[in-house]
C-alpha positions in Angstrom: 35.2 -49.5 -10.3 38.0 -51.3 -8.4 40.3 -49.6 -5.9 43.5 -48.8 -7.7 45.9 -50.4 -5.2 49.2 -49.2 -6.7 48.1 -45.6 -7.1 46.3 -45.4 -3.8 49.0 -47.2 -1.8 51.6 -44.9 -3.4 49.5 -41.9 -2.3 49.3 -43.3 1.3 53.1 -43.8 1.2 53.5 -40.1 0.4 51.4 -39.0 3.4 53.2 -37.4 6.3 50.3 -36.4 8.5 46.9 -37.8 9.5 45.2 -35.1 7.5 46.9 -36.2 4.4 45.8 -39.8 5.0 42.3 -38.6 5.6 42.3 -36.9 2.2 43.5 -40.1 0.4 41.0 -42.4 2.2 38.2 -39.9 1.6 39.1 -39.8 -2.1 38.9 -43.6 -2.4 35.6 -43.6 -0.5 33.9 -40.9 -2.6 35.2 -42.3 -5.8 33.1 -45.4 -5.0 30.0 -43.4 -4.0 30.5 -43.3 -0.3 29.7 -40.1 1.7 32.7 -40.0 3.9 34.5 -42.3 6.3 35.7 -42.7 9.9 38.9 -44.5 11.1 39.6 -45.3 14.7 43.0 -46.8 15.6 43.7 -48.1 19.1 47.2 -49.3 19.9 50.0 -49.0 22.5 52.0 -45.8 22.2 55.4 -45.7 23.9 57.3 -48.6 25.5 57.7 -50.3 28.8 55.8 -48.7 31.7 55.1 -45.6 29.7 53.0 -47.6 27.1 49.4 -46.6 27.0 46.4 -47.4 24.8 45.8 -44.2 22.8 42.9 -43.8 20.4 43.5 -42.0 17.1 40.6 -40.8 15.1 40.2 -39.6 11.5 36.8 -38.8 9.9 35.1 -36.9 7.1 31.6 -37.7 8.5 29.1 -34.9 9.2 30.3 -32.9 12.2 26.9 -32.9 13.8 26.7 -36.7 13.4 30.0 -37.2 15.1 29.3 -34.7 17.9 25.8 -36.0 18.7 27.0 -39.7 18.5 29.6 -38.9 21.2 27.4 -36.7 23.4 24.7 -39.3 23.5 27.3 -42.0 24.2 25.8 -44.2 21.4 29.0 -46.1 21.2 27.9 -47.9 24.3 24.9 -49.5 22.5 26.2 -49.4 18.9 26.0 -53.0 17.5 28.5 -52.0 14.7 31.1 -51.0 17.3 30.6 -54.1 19.4 30.8 -56.5 16.4 33.9 -54.7 15.2 35.7 -55.7 18.4 35.4 -59.4 17.6 35.0 -59.6 13.8 37.8 -59.9 11.3 35.9 -59.5 8.0 34.3 -56.4 6.6 30.5 -56.3 7.0 27.6 -54.0 6.1 25.2 -52.4 8.6 22.2 -54.0 6.8 23.9 -57.4 6.8 24.3 -57.2 10.5 20.7 -56.1 11.2 19.4 -58.9 9.0 21.1 -61.6 11.1 18.8 -63.3 13.6 19.5 -62.3 17.2 17.1 -64.5 19.1 19.4 -64.6 22.1 19.8 -60.9 22.3 18.1 -59.0 25.1 15.3 -56.7 24.2 17.1 -53.6 25.4 20.0 -54.4 23.1 17.7 -54.7 20.1 16.1 -51.3 21.1 19.6 -49.8 21.3 20.5 -51.1 17.9 17.3 -49.6 16.4 18.1 -46.3 18.1 21.6 -46.1 16.7 20.4 -47.1 13.2 17.6 -44.6 13.4 20.1 -41.9 14.5 22.3 -42.7 11.5 19.3 -42.5 9.1 18.3 -39.2 10.6 21.7 -37.8 9.5 21.3 -39.3 5.9 23.4 -42.5 6.4 21.3 -45.3 5.0 23.9 -48.0 5.3 27.6 -48.4 5.8 30.6 -50.7 5.2 32.6 -51.4 8.4 36.1 -52.9 8.2 37.7 -54.2 11.4 41.3 -55.0 11.9 42.9 -56.9 14.8 46.6 -57.9 14.9 49.8 -57.8 16.9 52.5 -55.1 16.5 56.2 -55.6 16.3 56.6 -55.5 20.0 53.8 -58.0 20.7 51.2 -55.5 21.8 47.7 -55.7 20.4 46.6 -53.5 17.4 43.0 -52.8 16.5 41.4 -50.4 14.1 37.9 -49.8 12.8 37.1 -48.2 9.5 33.6 -47.3 8.4 32.5 -45.9 5.1 29.1 -44.1 5.1 26.5 -44.5 2.4 23.7 -42.1 1.6 22.7 -43.2 -1.9 20.2 -45.9 -3.2 20.4 -49.2 -1.5 20.7 -51.2 -4.7 23.9 -49.3 -5.6 25.3 -50.0 -2.1 24.6 -53.7 -2.4 26.6 -53.7 -5.7 29.5 -51.8 -4.3 29.5 -54.0 -1.2 29.6 -57.2 -3.2 32.3 -56.0 -5.7 34.6 -53.9 -3.5 34.5 -55.3 0.0 37.6 -57.4 -0.4 39.5 -54.6 -2.2 38.6 -52.0 0.5 39.6 -54.4 3.3 43.1 -54.8 1.8 43.4 -51.1 1.3 42.4 -50.2 4.8 44.9 -52.8 6.2 47.7 -51.0 4.4 46.2 -47.7 5.7 46.5 -49.2 9.2 50.2 -49.8 8.6 50.7 -46.2 7.4 48.9 -44.7 10.4 51.2 -46.8 12.6 54.3 -45.3 10.9 53.0 -41.7 11.1 52.0 -42.1 14.8 55.5 -43.1 15.6 54.5 -46.2 17.5 56.0 -48.5 14.9 56.9 -48.6 11.3 55.7 -52.1 10.4 56.9 -52.1 6.8 60.4 -50.8 7.6 60.8 -53.2 10.5 60.2 -56.3 8.4 63.1 -57.9 6.5 62.1 -58.4 2.9 60.8 -62.0 3.0 61.7 -64.6 0.4 58.5 -66.1 -1.1 58.4 -69.1 -3.4 56.9 -68.7 -6.8 53.8 -70.7 -5.8 53.4 -68.5 -2.7 53.5 -65.4 -4.9 51.0 -67.0 -7.3 48.5 -67.7 -4.5 48.8 -64.1 -3.2 48.5 -62.6 -6.6 45.3 -64.5 -7.4 43.9 -63.7 -4.0 44.6 -60.0 -4.7 42.3 -60.4 -7.7 39.5 -61.5 -5.4 39.8 -65.3 -5.9 38.9 -67.7 -3.1 41.2 -70.5 -2.0 39.1 -73.0 -3.9 39.3 -70.8 -7.1 43.0 -70.4 -6.7 43.4 -74.2 -6.4 41.5 -74.7 -9.7 43.5 -72.0 -11.5 46.9 -73.4 -10.3 45.9 -77.1 -10.6 46.6 -77.9 -7.0 44.5 -78.8 -4.0 42.7 -76.3 -1.8 44.7 -77.6 1.2 47.9 -76.9 -0.7 46.8 -73.3 -1.4 46.0 -72.8 2.3 49.4 -74.3 3.2 51.1 -71.7 1.0 49.0 -69.0 2.6 50.0 -70.1 6.1 53.7 -70.1 5.1 53.3 -66.6 3.6 51.6 -65.2 6.6 54.3 -66.5 8.8 57.1 -65.1 6.6 55.4 -61.6 6.3 54.4 -61.5 9.9 50.6 -61.1 9.7 47.7 -63.2 10.9 45.1 -63.1 8.1 45.1 -63.7 4.3 43.8 -60.3 3.6 46.5 -58.6 5.5 49.1 -60.8 3.8 47.9 -59.7 0.4 47.9 -56.0 1.3 51.3 -56.3 3.0 52.8 -58.1 0.0 51.5 -55.4 -2.3 53.1 -52.7 -0.1 56.4 -54.6 0.0 56.4 -54.9 -3.7 56.3 -58.7 -3.5 53.3 -59.0 -5.9 51.6 -56.7 -8.3 47.7 -56.8 -8.1 
């Protein structure tokens, strides 16, 4: 099952509160078999000397899981949270734990095992974490971290992870924009003039929205991979984003392409 971008983005557009966003995101998550989500947004609120980094949190995870995670200060040793600060692509918990960490201190490994054991004790066998890092309209940093929790069979998770990771990453990027608008810090979509994209730029975005890599888009369009990447760079500059995935989600939201 693929995330229905047009319907889900339209639902996000209609949201007026964080609670309404939470219902939409949770609906997408549960339709794919996930057992809830969490969304942490960190950005500057206000302007000038009054600007401050203010966290904004939405979740449908188990209340006891959230409370105990905070009370035990597990975020200080959570490898998922630490990787999310520097990663740009969605990743799974199991994928992270399988990676060799020969240079990692023993106490960090023990901390990771503690956090993963804690999650398993609460029924969460795996998870899909989607980081986002960018720059707002006023030049201040924007970061968010979305996690979808999994309690079902591992084989089913592996299938969802492989087939839906790209779709979910684009969806959460648009969710990030919608949260920004609701929080009042910025309305990213409204602040951007409708960019003029060439036909080839739209083609590249449209095929990317269907999950095609740059190499695959090049084969489909009969051009070189370097040319595809050139079109992506121009598109990102015009739309005002810093990653291909965000360019696709923003283009969908602006009505520049139809997925």
